C-alpha positions in Angstrom: -10.4 14.8 162.9 -13.6 16.7 163.5 -12.7 17.2 167.2 -9.3 18.7 166.2 -10.9 20.9 163.7 -13.4 22.1 166.3 -10.7 22.9 168.8 -8.7 24.9 166.2 -11.7 26.9 165.0 -13.1 27.7 168.5 -9.7 28.9 169.5 -9.4 31.3 166.6 -12.9 32.9 166.5 -14.6 35.5 168.8 -17.9 33.6 168.7 -17.1 29.9 169.3 -20.8 29.1 170.0 -21.5 29.8 166.3 -19.0 27.4 164.9 -20.6 24.5 163.0 -18.8 21.6 161.4 -20.6 19.3 159.0 -18.8 16.1 158.1 -19.6 13.9 155.0 -17.8 10.7 154.1 -18.1 9.0 150.8 -15.7 6.4 149.2 -12.8 7.3 151.4 -13.2 11.0 150.7 -14.1 13.2 153.7 -15.6 16.7 153.3 -15.8 19.1 156.2 -18.0 22.1 155.8 -17.2 24.9 158.3 -19.6 27.6 159.2 -18.6 30.6 161.3 -20.0 34.0 162.2 -19.7 36.6 159.4 -17.4 38.7 161.7 -15.1 35.7 162.2 -14.6 34.9 158.5 -11.5 37.1 158.2 -9.9 35.4 161.1 -10.5 32.0 159.8 -9.3 32.8 156.3 -6.3 34.9 157.4 -4.1 37.2 155.4 -3.8 35.9 151.8 -5.6 32.7 153.0 -2.8 31.5 155.2 -4.8 30.5 158.2 -7.4 28.3 156.3 -4.5 26.8 154.3 -2.7 25.9 157.5 -5.9 24.4 158.9 -6.3 22.3 155.8 -2.7 21.1 156.0 -3.1 20.1 159.7 -6.3 18.1 159.0 -4.6 16.3 156.1 -2.1 14.6 158.5 -4.5 12.3 160.2 -6.4 11.7 156.9 -3.2 10.5 155.3 -2.6 8.1 158.2 -6.1 6.7 157.7 -5.5 6.4 153.9 -8.3 8.9 153.2 -8.6 12.1 151.3 -10.0 15.2 153.0 -11.4 18.5 151.8 -12.2 21.5 154.1 -14.8 24.1 152.8 -15.7 27.4 154.4 -19.2 28.6 154.5 -20.7 31.9 155.8 -23.8 32.2 157.9 -26.4 34.3 156.0 
């Protein structure tokens, strides 16, 4: 799942070298924390949040097959 998430994000942003994905798993619940450059936040979020919502939906598919729950959070570099 992390590789798929990385592929999606690096394809969207202008600065793929600044994409960081942190994965934490606890009790069948996986949390991905995404960090992208400040300039790329708008591209990842999308108009009315449509892009980040679509990314979350795509990542849910393999999680459901593995009988796990997944959460995708977006974080900004300071």
